[in-house]
C-alpha positions, 0 to 999 in steps of 0.5 A: 499500499503507497503511503499517503502525503503528509498533508492534514486535512481541514478539521471541523470542531466538534462537541467534546465533554470531559477527558476522551480517549488518548489524542494519539489513538485514532493517528495509529492509522494515520497513513493508512487512513490517508492512503484510503483518502487519496486512493485514485485521487490522480493515477499514473501517468498523473497528467490530465490528458490521461483517459484514466484520470478523466474518470475520478473519484470511485471509492466511498462516494455519497451523493444527494439522495434524490440524484443517486436514486433517480433510477431506483434505490441503491443496492447495499454491500460492503463495497464502497466502489458503488455510488450511494447517498449514505455510508453505515458501519455496525461494529461491537464493542466491548466496555472494560468499564461500562460507566465511563467507557467513552467513544470517538468517531472521525469522519474524513472524506474529500471535497471537490474543488473546481480549478478554473484558469482564466486569462486576462479579462477572466475569460475561462480557458483550459490552459495558460502558459506565463511568460516564465514557461509555467503551465496552468491547467483547468482541472478538478482538485479536492480538499481533505475534510474531517470531523469528529466527536467524542461522546460517553458510551451511555449517551449512545445507549440512551438515544445516540448522537447526530452531529454535522460533518459538512463543509462550506462553500468557498472561492479562492483566487490566484493571480498569476504573474505579470497580469497573465491571467488568474486561477480561481478555485471554487467549491459548493456546499457540502451538507452532511450528518453522521449519528452514532448510536449503540445497543447493549447486547450483554453486561459489556458488549454493545453494538455500534452504528455509525451512520453518515448521510448526504442531506444536500438538495439533489441537483436537477435529474439530468446533472452529470456525475461530474457535476453531481460531484461538487456536492457529494463526499468523496472517499468517505471513512470512518475511524473509531477509537474507544477509551475504556473499551475495546473494538471486536474483529468482525473478520476473526471474531472471538469464540462466541461472538460469531452470531452477533458479528454476522448479525452487523450490518455494514453498508458501502463500507468494511470495518477493520482493526487497526494498530498492530497485529495482536492489538486488542482492538482500540481502534477501527477503521471502517473504509470503502476498500477491503482491507484486512485487520491491522493493516500497515503501510510498508515501512519502505514506501517513500511517500504516496502514489495515489494508488494502494493497489499498485507496487511503489517500485513499478510506479516509481520506475514508470514515472521516472521514464516520463518524458520532460513534456509529460512531466510538465504537464503533470506538474500543471494537473495538480499540486500533488502530482508535482510533489510525486515528481519531485520525490521520484526525481530526487529519490536517493539510491538506497531509498529506491533499493529498498523498493525491490522487495522485503520479506516480512517473515519465514515459516519452517519447512515443517509448520508448527502446531497452531490453535487452527491445526493441532500437532496431531493433525499434520499438514506436510506434503509427501515430498522428502523433507530434506530436499535442498534449498529452492535455489539449489540445484535438484530442489524440484526433483521428485516434486510433482504438483498434480501428484503430490498429496498433503495430509489434512485430517489424516486424509491425502489431498491431491490433484482430483480431491474435493474439499470445503473451503475454511479460510482462517479469519486470521491471515487470510486473503481478505477476498478469500473470506467471501468463499467461506463454505464453497466446495472445490476441487483440488487441481495441484499441490505447490511447495513454496520457496519459504517451506509452506504448501498451498493447494490450488483449486477450483471452485464447483460452482464457478461456471468457468472453472474448466476455462480457468483450470485450462488457463491455470487460474486457481484459488490458493489455500493452506492445508489447514483451510481445507476440509476433506469431502468425498467424491461428488455425488450424481447431482453435484458439479464437478470440476475438470480433470486435472491438466499436467503442470511442471513441477516447480516452487512457487513464489509470493506472487503465485499464491494467495496474496495474488489470487485476486483474479 
């Protein structure tokens, strides 16, 4: 994930009463939250003329209700890539001190700003070059906004609290040198509010609901999306902090809380725990982008590239290869694009080298017992354990992905075996969580370079299973994420027979982290 720029947002004052949560509790997620805020703000090659930068603002966009529902009601889902008029977060909070627990809620978004270049005489133009050679382009920008409130949990339980999260209209005029013209930046008023409520489920467990709504009057029904964006909240997301309380993971809930977790209704957003892995949950990020619990920005990332789905090294290399003319246009497009170019052009060699890759952890060739797989349920392949390291000659000798097997609950699984998918909550790929409970057929067993094992599977109910098998596109799961099943019944779908595959070790890019296809 690309790290965000250091510019802070514009804060709106919010009601406060008494001592609240630690001021730094929400800042634990600062870089990740900024990456969410600016995801897709301006994409490589960072030029106005680029086709991808003519269709912007794709995540967490909240329009006036009548405009967005002109053709029918919106369909709720956890993905924030669909336009809506509201965003709802529901999560579970455990109060360690129910009488004194407090909740802090911060709502963040971008307000669109129209940048119009005008030549002398105030005539609007698409571009203007001043005598010093600087080019100014008409282009839409955005300003960061955030509003927050701190409230006692008891007040939320008694009926909740509603606070304004809108932003005022405004206009800024920048006069260009030598009377060449001016740049006018205008903003329309954003009208929105957030309501926070709580429901007690047990003595120390509460369900928190945060609902942010665009309350602005709708523009005319034929108004284009680009125009309607002027009254929209863009990249909307919510940070929640607890004092005397902790949040419960909705991805990997503690034992006994599965049912209340399933009852939570999150619409156009996806809440995850923040902080370091293993933290009890003092802070939560509810984002329009699906993330794992405890998301982190890679420490090697030197700065924001506005595309958290890309690899910093690739984007940096591509940016370095822009022509001088392309760089001039990018600098004239947006100040943040200019900042990216400056950072890339002056990046020290040692910083650039760090972008090439890092190994976060290594696992032993023979996996140790865990809570998810006891020591009496081995998940080791039938291949010899004393083989050479993967980079040495002969490391692949004897490996056969289509015929190797791995023991799961005493059952050897290999090509053709039928399984049910049980992705682990902690450490599983976020996309794999949506496949929980589905049945599949094993295509091959792959040995990773770190000594672990993954099984490639095709989904039984995937109409493209045969085609994906032919292309070699699979879902990858660890042995402890699979439940062995018997042969398919006469009325059950069955995946195609496995095709021959070369013996090989896999890399990280071939295992679950890359399995978003």
